[in-house]
N, C-alpha and C positions, 0 to 999 in steps of 0.2 A: 421327826418329820419324815413322811413317806413321799417318795417321788415316783411318778408313773414310769418314767424312762430316764435312765442316767446313761448317756453315751459313755462307752469305755474310752478312757484316755490313759495311755501308757507310754512310758519313755521308750523310744526306739521302736514304736509301733509303725503301722503302715503310713502314718502321716508324718513320721520323723523327717524333719528338714523342710517340710512344705511351708511352714510359717516363719522360718528364720529370717527371711528377707523383710517381711512385714514387721516383725518384732524389732529388727535392727533399725529399720526406717523410723519407727516410733521413737526408739531410744535416741537416735541422732537428731530428729526434729524437735525433741523436747529437751535435749542436752541432759538426759537423766543418767544417774549412776547405774540404774538397772530398770528393766521393763519386763513384764510378764504379759503375754498375750494368750488368751484362751478363746478358742474357736469351737462353737457348738453347732453342729449341723450346717457347716458351710458348704459351698460348692465342691470343695476338695475334701470334705469330711470334717471330722472333729479332731482337735489336738491342741497342743500348746507349744509355746516357744519362750525361752528366757534369754535375754541379752544383757550383758553388763559385767561389771567386775565381780570376781568371786566373793569378795568381802560383802558386797551389797546383796548378792544372791543368797548368802547365808541368812539374811534377814527374812527371806520369803516364807519359810515354813510357819514362823510365828505370825507374820502378817496375814497369811492366807487363813490360818486357823481363826484369827480374830475377825477377819472378813466373813468367814462362814458363820460364826456365831451371831454377828450383827445381822446378816442377811436372813438367817433362820428366824430371829426375833421379829424382824420386819415382816416376813412372810406370814408368821403366825398372827401378828396384829391385823394384817389385811384380811385374813380368813375369818376373823371374829366379827 
């Protein structure tokens, strides 16, 4: 799948720390073990934040890969 523009999101980039409070608020308000927030083209830029236990964060790479696969299939179906 080809994307027109993919904002660069990198650890410790210019947006580092900008979204931590938002992410922690989501985690606390949902009583979740772990939360990942991704911001694309927000007022303060693009970036991500992760809040939660280390054990739960270890699950994220696999979860995100599965999410990406599902999203790509859904997008392909919409384009047909």
